SEDRENLO-901509 format. One record per residue (C-alpha): residue number from 1; residue in one letter; x, y, z; chain. Coordinates in steps of 0.5 Angstrom, whole numbers, plus 500, padded with zeros to 3 digits. Layout:
<atoms>
    n  res    x    y    z  chain
  NUM    A    X    Y    Z      A
...
</atoms>
This chain:
<atoms>
    n  res    x    y    z  chain
    1    X  267  415  774      A
    2    X  267  408  777      A
    3    X  266  402  772      A
    4    X  263  396  773      A
    5    X  260  396  766      A
    6    X  263  389  764      A
    7    X  269  385  764      A
    8    X  273  387  758      A
    9    X  273  395  759      A
   10    X  280  395  760      A
   11    X  286  393  755      A
   12    X  290  387  756      A
   13    X  294  384  762      A
   14    X  301  388  763      A
   15    X  305  381  762      A
   16    X  301  381  755      A
   17    X  303  388  753      A
   18    X  310  386  755      A
   19    X  311  380  751      A
   20    X  308  384  745      A
   21    X  313  389  746      A
   22    X  319  384  747      A
   23    X  317  380  740      A
   24    X  315  386  736      A
   25    X  320  386  731      A
   26    X  321  379  731      A
   27    X  319  376  724      A
   28    X  315  370  724      A
   29    X  311  366  720      A
   30    X  303  368  719      A
   31    X  297  364  720      A
   32    X  298  361  727      A
   33    X  305  357  724      A
   34    X  309  362  729      A
   35    X  313  359  735      A
   36    X  309  363  740      A
   37    X  302  360  737      A
   38    X  305  353  737      A
   39    X  307  354  744      A
   40    X  300  356  746      A
   41    X  297  350  743      A
   42    X  301  346  747      A
   43    X  300  349  754      A
   44    X  293  349  752      A
   45    X  293  342  751      A
   46    X  297  340  757      A
   47    X  292  345  762      A
   48    X  286  341  759      A
   49    X  289  334  759      A
   50    X  288  333  752      A
   51    X  294  332  748      A
   52    X  291  330  742      A
   53    X  286  336  742      A
   54    X  285  341  736      A
   55    X  286  348  738      A
   56    X  285  354  734      A
   57    X  286  361  736      A
   58    X  280  366  734      A
   59    X  279  373  735      A
   60    X  272  374  738      A
   61    X  266  371  742      A
   62    X  261  372  737      A
   63    X  265  370  731      A
   64    X  267  364  735      A
   65    X  260  362  736      A
   66    X  258  363  729      A
   67    X  264  359  726      A
   68    X  264  353  730      A
   69    X  256  352  730      A
   70    X  256  353  723      A
   71    X  262  348  722      A
   72    X  258  343  726      A
   73    X  251  343  723      A
   74    X  248  340  717      A
   75    X  244  345  712      A
   76    X  238  343  715      A
   77    X  240  343  723      A
   78    X  239  348  728      A
   79    X  243  349  735      A
   80    X  239  348  742      A
   81    X  240  353  747      A
   82    X  237  356  753      A
   83    X  232  361  752      A
   84    X  237  366  756      A
   85    X  243  363  752      A
   86    X  248  368  749      A
   87    X  247  366  742      A
   88    X  239  367  742      A
   89    X  239  373  746      A
   90    X  245  378  745      A
   91    X  248  376  738      A
   92    X  244  380  733      A
   93    X  242  374  729      A
   94    X  249  372  728      A
   95    X  247  364  728      A
   96    X  241  365  724      A
   97    X  245  369  719      A
   98    X  249  363  717      A
   99    X  243  359  715      A
  100    X  242  356  722      A
  101    X  236  357  727      A
  102    X  237  357  734      A
  103    X  232  352  738      A
  104    X  230  354  745      A
  105    X  229  350  751      A
  106    X  227  354  758      A
  107    X  233  357  762      A
  108    X  233  356  769      A
  109    X  237  362  772      A
  110    X  241  361  765      A
  111    X  241  354  765      A
  112    X  238  349  761      A
  113    X  236  342  764      A
  114    X  237  335  761      A
  115    X  230  333  762      A
  116    X  227  339  758      A
  117    X  233  338  753      A
  118    X  231  330  752      A
  119    X  224  332  752      A
  120    X  225  337  746      A
  121    X  229  332  742      A
  122    X  224  326  743      A
  123    X  218  331  741      A
  124    X  222  333  735      A
  125    X  223  325  733      A
  126    X  216  323  735      A
  127    X  213  329  730      A
  128    X  211  325  724      A
  129    X  212  332  720      A
  130    X  219  332  723      A
  131    X  222  332  716      A
  132    X  219  338  714      A
  133    X  222  342  721      A
  134    X  229  344  723      A
  135    X  233  338  726      A
  136    X  236  339  733      A
  137    X  243  338  731      A
  138    X  247  340  737      A
  139    X  247  343  743      A
  140    X  250  350  746      A
  141    X  251  352  753      A
  142    X  255  357  756      A
  143    X  260  356  762      A
  144    X  258  361  766      A
  145    X  251  363  763      A
  146    X  249  369  761      A
  147    X  247  370  769      A
  148    X  253  368  772      A
  149    X  251  361  774      A
  150    X  255  355  773      A
  151    X  253  348  771      A
  152    X  255  343  776      A
  153    X  259  337  774      A
  154    X  253  332  775      A
  155    X  248  337  771      A
  156    X  254  338  765      A
  157    X  254  330  765      A
  158    X  247  329  764      A
  159    X  246  334  759      A
  160    X  252  331  755      A
  161    X  249  324  756      A
  162    X  243  326  752      A
  163    X  247  329  747      A
  164    X  251  322  746      A
  165    X  245  318  746      A
  166    X  242  322  740      A
  167    X  249  323  737      A
  168    X  249  330  737      A
  169    X  255  335  739      A
  170    X  255  339  746      A
  171    X  259  346  745      A
  172    X  261  350  751      A
  173    X  261  357  750      A
  174    X  267  359  755      A
  175    X  267  367  754      A
  176    X  268  367  761      A
  177    X  271  360  763      A
  178    X  276  362  768      A
  179    X  271  366  772      A
  180    X  267  360  772      A
  181    X  272  355  774      A
  182    X  275  359  779      A
  183    X  268  360  783      A
  184    X  268  357  790      A
  185    X  262  353  788      A
  186    X  265  350  782      A
  187    X  266  343  782      A
  188    X  269  342  775      A
  189    X  276  342  773      A
  190    X  278  344  766      A
  191    X  280  337  764      A
  192    X  273  335  767      A
  193    X  270  340  763      A
  194    X  274  338  757      A
  195    X  272  331  758      A
  196    X  264  332  758      A
  197    X  263  336  751      A
  198    X  265  335  744      A
  199    X  268  343  743      A
  200    X  269  349  747      A
  201    X  273  355  747      A
  202    X  277  358  752      A
  203    X  275  366  753      A
  204    X  281  371  753      A
  205    X  277  377  751      A
  206    X  274  378  758      A
  207    X  280  374  761      A
  208    X  286  379  761      A
  209    X  287  378  753      A
  210    X  286  384  748      A
  211    X  282  380  744      A
  212    X  282  372  743      A
  213    X  279  366  744      A
  214    X  282  359  744      A
  215    X  277  353  740      A
  216    X  278  346  743      A
  217    X  276  340  740      A
  218    X  279  336  746      A
  219    X  279  329  742      A
  220    X  282  332  736      A
  221    X  275  331  733      A
  222    X  275  338  729      A
  223    X  271  338  723      A
  224    X  275  336  716      A
  225    X  279  342  714      A
  226    X  277  346  720      A
  227    X  282  352  718      A
  228    X  279  352  711      A
  229    X  272  354  714      A
  230    X  276  359  719      A
  231    X  279  362  713      A
  232    X  272  362  709      A
  233    X  269  366  715      A
  234    X  274  371  714      A
  235    X  277  369  721      A
  236    X  284  367  720      A
  237    X  288  372  722      A
  238    X  294  373  718      A
  239    X  298  375  724      A
  240    X  296  369  728      A
  241    X  302  371  733      A
  242    X  297  376  736      A
  243    X  293  371  739      A
  244    X  299  366  740      A
  245    X  303  371  744      A
  246    X  297  372  748      A
  247    X  295  365  750      A
  248    X  302  363  751      A
  249    X  303  368  756      A
  250    X  296  367  759      A
  251    X  298  359  760      A
  252    X  304  361  763      A
  253    X  305  360  770      A
  254    X  297  359  771      A
  255    X  296  367  769      A
  256    X  289  365  766      A
  257    X  287  362  773      A
  258    X  290  367  778      A
  259    X  287  373  774      A
  260    X  280  369  774      A
  261    X  281  368  781      A
  262    X  282  375  783      A
  263    X  276  377  779      A
  264    X  272  372  783      A
  265    X  275  375  790      A
  266    X  273  382  787      A
  267    X  266  380  786      A
  268    X  265  377  793      A
  269    X  267  383  796      A
  270    X  262  387  791      A
  271    X  257  382  793      A
  272    X  258  383  800      A
  273    X  258  391  800      A
  274    X  251  390  796      A
  275    X  248  385  802      A
  276    X  251  390  807      A
  277    X  247  396  804      A
  278    X  241  392  804      A
  279    X  240  391  796      A
  280    X  236  386  793      A
  281    X  239  381  788      A
  282    X  236  378  782      A
  283    X  239  371  783      A
  284    X  245  368  787      A
  285    X  251  369  782      A
  286    X  257  365  784      A
  287    X  262  368  779      A
  288    X  264  375  777      A
  289    X  257  378  774      A
  290    X  252  380  780      A
  291    X  245  382  778      A
  292    X  242  388  783      A
  293    X  235  390  783      A
  294    X  235  398  783      A
  295    X  229  402  784      A
  296    X  229  407  778      A
  297    X  230  413  781      A
  298    X  236  410  785      A
  299    X  239  407  779      A
  300    X  239  414  775      A
  301    X  242  417  781      A
  302    X  248  412  782      A
  303    X  249  412  774      A
  304    X  252  419  775      A
  305    X  258  416  778      A
  306    X  258  409  776      A
  307    X  258  405  770      A
  308    X  254  399  770      A
  309    X  249  395  765      A
  310    X  242  395  764      A
  311    X  239  388  764      A
  312    X  232  387  764      A
  313    X  226  391  768      A
  314    X  224  388  774      A
  315    X  217  391  775      A
  316    X  214  398  774      A
  317    X  219  402  779      A
  318    X  225  397  779      A
  319    X  230  395  774      A
  320    X  235  389  774      A
  321    X  242  392  773      A
  322    X  249  388  772      A
  323    X  255  389  776      A
  324    X  261  386  773      A
  325    X  268  385  776      A
  326    X  274  383  772      A
  327    X  282  381  772      A
  328    X  283  388  773      A
  329    X  278  390  778      A
  330    X  282  394  784      A
  331    X  280  393  791      A
  332    X  280  401  792      A
  333    X  274  401  786      A
  334    X  270  397  791      A
  335    X  271  401  797      A
  336    X  269  407  793      A
  337    X  263  404  791      A
  338    X  261  402  798      A
  339    X  262  410  800      A
  340    X  258  412  794      A
  341    X  252  407  796      A
</atoms>
């Protein structure tokens, strides 16, 4: 059966598996003090253009979001997200479980708008009862968004300007960061993105790694004793080499960006197939996630041969589904999908 269900159905890029095998018997220090992790950190700093960056390697996206958000917020603060944001919709209350509320602004094809963010914060402080309310303590966006859309440099700069005016951090969820940066519509480089936020993470789980995310505080601005906080959350891996080796490989010879570009090329081919066959798109996504509107009977029929993800009902007789390409998608899979359609 063909699978376009998600971008983490495969294991890891072969270069990572080879590195695991080659280094397996090495006796290395734990908790990220090994030479591969230290090498990966230096390579990430160079790629981000941030020589003073604080880089911490973690295991998964939800763990990363919950940890970073809870580490940056005071007890009475919440995080502002688009109402389509991952932390609001698809993380099972992981943020609330840390004791912090997710505050929302409207999502527009997955993105928040700077003016609406400013209005929310201004409205909060204009309320005479705001001392009895949850303070907007930071802002969360993802790049790409849940709908595969990306912020332009100008859009991101406007959001960051609002955050700076209220002295609250901007956090970018980069679970699919490579796929966003390699989109033909992207006008941001990794160093530019790093300059327009206070913390972000480079997603590995969905971009070629077996698991792993790299949290980057670009100006060395990590909270005090951040590693201790990581430990308290049960997120400090004793065998830190596991993430270190993977990111060391991914950031050697531009592998991270090369395999991300491949996923985008496969998504463009997939998009062309659906356009050729006359299918309707829920929105125009320039990244590896494509959202197709299927008639329910057709969805059931196609689902017998192809795996894809339910997204949301479109109407009584149609459903929005997601097809995702990845670093590992083969051209032949697109050809077979076209034949089935």
